[in-house]
C-alpha positions in Angstrom: -6.3 -39.4 40.3 -3.0 -39.8 38.5 -4.8 -39.1 35.2 -6.2 -35.9 36.6 -2.8 -34.7 37.8 -1.3 -35.6 34.5 -4.0 -33.7 32.5 -3.7 -30.7 34.8 0.1 -30.4 34.5 0.3 -31.2 30.8 -0.4 -27.7 29.5 2.4 -26.2 31.7 4.9 -28.9 30.6 3.9 -28.4 26.9 4.4 -24.7 27.2 7.8 -25.3 28.8 8.9 -27.6 26.0 7.7 -25.1 23.3 9.5 -22.3 25.1 12.7 -24.4 25.3 12.6 -25.2 21.6 12.1 -21.5 20.7 15.0 -20.4 22.9 17.2 -23.1 21.4 16.3 -22.0 17.9 17.1 -18.3 18.8 20.4 -19.4 20.3 21.3 -21.4 17.3 20.5 -18.7 14.7 21.0 -15.6 16.8 22.7 -13.8 13.9 19.5 -14.0 11.8 17.2 -13.1 14.7 19.4 -10.1 15.5 18.4 -8.6 12.1 14.9 -8.1 13.7 16.2 -5.7 16.3 16.2 -2.5 14.2 12.8 -3.2 12.6 11.2 -4.0 16.0 12.7 -0.8 17.5 11.4 1.2 14.5 7.9 -0.1 14.8 7.8 0.3 18.6 9.0 3.9 18.4 7.2 5.2 15.3 4.1 2.9 15.1 3.1 1.7 18.5 4.1 4.5 20.9 2.4 7.2 18.7 -0.9 5.3 19.2 -1.2 6.8 22.6 -1.5 10.2 20.9 -4.9 9.1 19.6 -6.4 10.2 22.9 -6.3 13.8 21.8 -9.1 12.9 19.4 -11.3 12.9 22.5 -9.6 15.7 24.4 -9.1 19.4 23.7 -5.5 20.0 22.7 -3.6 23.1 21.7 0.1 23.5 20.8 2.2 24.2 23.9 -0.3 22.7 26.3 -0.3 19.3 28.0 0.7 16.4 25.7 -2.7 14.6 26.1 -4.9 17.7 26.1 -6.5 19.9 28.7 -10.1 18.6 29.0 -12.2 15.7 27.9 -14.7 16.5 25.1 -15.8 13.0 24.1 -17.1 12.7 20.5 -17.2 16.4 19.8 -14.5 16.3 17.0 -16.1 13.2 15.4 -19.4 15.0 15.2 -17.6 18.0 13.7 -16.2 16.1 10.7 -19.4 14.0 10.5 -21.3 17.2 9.6 -18.5 18.8 7.6 -19.2 18.8 3.8 -15.5 19.3 3.0 -14.6 16.1 4.9 -17.1 14.1 2.9 -15.7 15.6 -0.3 -12.2 14.5 0.5 -13.5 11.1 1.7 -15.1 10.6 -1.7 -12.0 11.7 -3.5 -9.9 9.2 -1.4 -12.2 6.3 -2.2 -12.4 7.1 -5.9 -8.7 7.7 -6.3 -7.8 4.6 -4.3 -10.2 2.2 -6.1 -9.2 3.5 -9.5 -5.5 3.2 -8.6 -6.0 -0.4 -7.4 -8.0 -1.4 -10.4 -5.6 0.0 -13.0 -2.3 -0.5 -11.2 -2.6 -3.9 -9.6 -2.7 -6.1 -12.8 0.4 -4.4 -14.3 3.1 -6.0 -12.2 1.5 -9.4 -12.7 1.4 -9.0 -16.5 4.9 -7.6 -16.5 6.3 -10.5 -14.4 4.6 -13.0 -16.7 6.2 -11.3 -19.8 9.6 -11.3 -18.2 9.2 -14.9 -17.3 8.8 -15.7 -21.0 12.1 -14.0 -22.0 14.9 -16.5 -22.9 17.6 -13.9 -23.5 19.0 -13.5 -19.9 21.0 -10.4 -20.7 18.0 -8.6 -22.1 15.9 -9.8 -19.2 18.3 -8.4 -16.6 18.5 -5.1 -18.5 14.7 -4.8 -18.6 14.4 -5.7 -14.9 17.0 -3.1 -13.9 15.4 -0.3 -16.0 12.0 -1.1 -14.5 13.2 -1.1 -10.9 15.0 2.3 -11.1 12.0 4.6 -10.8 11.1 3.0 -7.4 14.4 4.4 -5.9 13.8 7.9 -7.1 12.8 10.5 -4.4 9.1 11.5 -4.6 10.3 15.1 -5.0 12.3 14.1 -8.1 9.3 12.2 -9.5 7.0 15.2 -8.9 9.6 17.5 -10.5 9.8 15.2 -13.6 6.0 15.1 -13.9 5.8 18.9 -13.7 8.5 19.3 -16.4 7.0 16.7 -18.7 3.5 18.2 -18.4 4.6 21.9 -18.4 2.3 24.0 -20.7 5.3 25.8 -22.2 8.3 23.4 -22.3 6.8 20.0 -21.5 7.2 17.2 -24.0 3.6 16.2 -23.9 2.4 19.7 -24.7 5.0 20.2 -27.4 3.6 17.1 -29.2 0.0 18.3 -28.7 0.8 21.7 -30.0 2.5 20.2 -33.1 -0.5 18.1 -34.0 -3.4 20.2 -32.7 -2.0 23.7 -32.2 -3.3 23.7 -28.6 -1.7 23.0 -25.2 -3.3 21.8 -21.9 -2.3 22.8 -18.4 -2.7 19.3 -17.0 -1.7 20.1 -13.4 -4.3 22.9 -13.3 -7.2 20.8 -14.7 -9.0 18.7 -12.0 -10.2 16.1 -14.5 -6.6 15.2 -15.4 -5.2 14.8 -11.8 -6.3 11.2 -11.2 -5.0 10.1 -14.6 -1.6 11.7 -13.9 -1.5 10.1 -10.4 -2.3 6.6 -11.6 -0.1 6.6 -14.7 2.9 8.0 -12.8 2.3 5.4 -10.0 2.3 2.5 -12.4 5.5 3.7 -14.0 7.2 4.2 -10.6 6.1 0.9 -8.9 5.4 -1.6 -11.6 9.0 -3.1 -11.8 9.4 -3.1 -8.0 6.1 -4.8 -7.3 6.8 -7.5 -9.9 9.7 -8.8 -7.8 7.4 -10.9 -5.6 5.6 -12.3 -8.6 9.0 -13.2 -10.2 10.0 -15.0 -6.9 6.7 -16.9 -6.9 7.2 -17.9 -10.6 10.6 -19.2 -9.8 9.1 -21.6 -7.2 6.7 -23.3 -9.6 7.6 -26.9 -10.1 9.1 -27.4 -13.7 7.5 -30.8 -13.8 4.1 -29.1 -14.1 5.2 -27.5 -17.3 6.6 -30.8 -18.6 3.3 -32.5 -17.9 1.4 -29.7 -19.6 3.6 -30.0 -22.7 3.1 -33.7 -22.8 -0.7 -33.1 -22.7 -0.3 -30.8 -25.8 -0.6 -27.4 -24.0 0.8 -24.4 -25.9 2.5 -21.4 -24.1 -0.8 -19.6 -23.5 -2.4 -22.7 -22.0 0.6 -23.3 -19.8 0.3 -19.8 -18.5 -3.4 -20.1 -18.0 -3.4 -23.5 -16.3 0.1 -23.7 -14.6 1.7 -20.3 -14.2 -1.3 -18.2 -13.0 -2.6 -20.9 -10.5 1.0 -21.2 -9.2 1.2 -17.5 -8.3 -2.4 -17.1 -7.2 -1.6 -17.3 -3.4 0.8 -14.4 -3.9 -1.7 -12.4 -5.9 -4.4 -12.9 -3.2 -2.2 -11.9 -0.3 -1.0 -8.8 -2.1 -4.6 -7.9 -3.1 -5.7 -8.2 0.5 -2.9 -5.9 1.6 -3.7 -3.4 -1.1 -7.4 -3.4 -0.2 -6.4 -2.8 3.5 -4.4 0.2 2.4 -7.1 1.8 0.2 -7.4 4.7 2.6 -3.7 5.4 2.6 -3.4 7.2 -0.7 0.1 8.5 -1.5 0.3 11.7 0.6 3.7 12.9 -0.7 3.0 12.8 -4.4 -0.5 14.5 -4.0 0.9 17.2 -1.7 3.6 18.0 -4.3 1.3 17.9 -7.3 -2.0 19.3 -6.2 -3.0 23.0 -5.9 -6.3 24.8 -5.0 -7.4 24.5 -8.6 -7.5 20.7 -8.4 -8.8 20.3 -4.8 -12.2 19.0 -6.2 -10.5 15.8 -7.3 -7.0 15.8 -5.7 -7.7 16.7 -2.1 -7.8 13.5 -0.1 -8.0 12.7 3.6 -4.2 12.7 4.2 -3.8 16.1 2.6 -6.9 17.4 4.4 -5.3 16.2 7.7 -2.1 18.0 6.9 -3.9 21.3 6.4 -6.2 20.9 9.4 -3.4 19.7 11.7 -0.2 21.5 10.7 -1.5 24.6 8.9 -4.6 25.3 11.0 -3.2 23.9 14.3 -6.4 22.0 14.9 -4.7 18.8 16.0 -7.6 17.2 17.9 -9.9 17.5 14.8 -7.1 16.0 12.6 -6.6 13.2 15.1 -10.3 12.3 15.1 -10.3 12.1 11.3 -7.1 10.1 11.3 -8.5 7.6 13.8 -11.7 7.3 11.7 -9.5 6.6 8.6 -7.6 3.9 10.5 -10.8 2.2 11.6 -12.1 2.1 8.0 -8.8 0.7 6.8 -8.9 -2.0 9.5 -12.5 -2.9 8.5 -11.5 -3.1 4.8 -8.5 -5.3 5.6 -10.5 -7.7 7.8 -13.3 -7.9 5.2 -10.9 -8.7 2.3 -9.2 -11.3 4.4 -12.5 -13.0 5.4 -13.7 -13.0 1.8 -10.5 -14.4 0.5 -10.4 -17.1 3.2 -14.1 -17.9 2.6 -14.1 -18.2 -1.1 -10.4 -18.7 -2.2 -9.1 -20.6 0.9 -6.2 -18.1 1.1 -5.7 -15.4 3.8 -3.3 -13.5 5.9 -4.6 -15.1 9.1 
């Protein structure tokens, strides 16, 4: 009987002990935990509360009417975009642009971090790091303006060089086949240095004794990189790859909105820009909410699938 009472009361006492330890930890390091207040408030206000607005994907809504719509319409708006050829075109553009950007941009920060790690001149290394970080802090409007100036048919540097050698110019921003190249190359330039920070931090945590053991075994610099450095940062690579796969549907809205035009819709128009036109320009908020909810579900499926595959085959995962 005593054993039964003990087993019945044990979970409650265990939870009490854990709660006490957590409260003690918070009380001890309250300054550090206080830094979480603003991020938590931000996510509650701008991420979680707006989720209640997804209900208008199932209700008829018009500007100036009730916040959560006037009447229940069920899956009407989902059926609308399911049979809309324009939606499937922008869905295809989103997938192609996202996959191409992931394939071409993801390796660059890794290679850049590995190259920086090999530099022995610390002054030059810091200079290169600073220069590579700077584009990340530029406003997207400034970046788009720079791209337009560089690729301008009349005064752009690229077209001046082309005209000098070929006698012809190309209106890059009006040619649909060039849009994805412009988006990917500019994205690599803007984010490569910033994304390399995590890899540099992972490189700094690799045990130096592993390199010493590799040198004793006769490994050269390439073999040390292949057998020590890359395996050392592989957990970081896998986690960031999972996060990038989970965000495949979230193509950069701001840059595309600033750079695209009706002439490049066939390759540049993606779900986020289509939502912008449907919601804010056409005032069809319920239809836009249905598409946005569908996009979020696809992103969740991609993230969960990538996490499962990574856990199953690489023994690394987010959860």
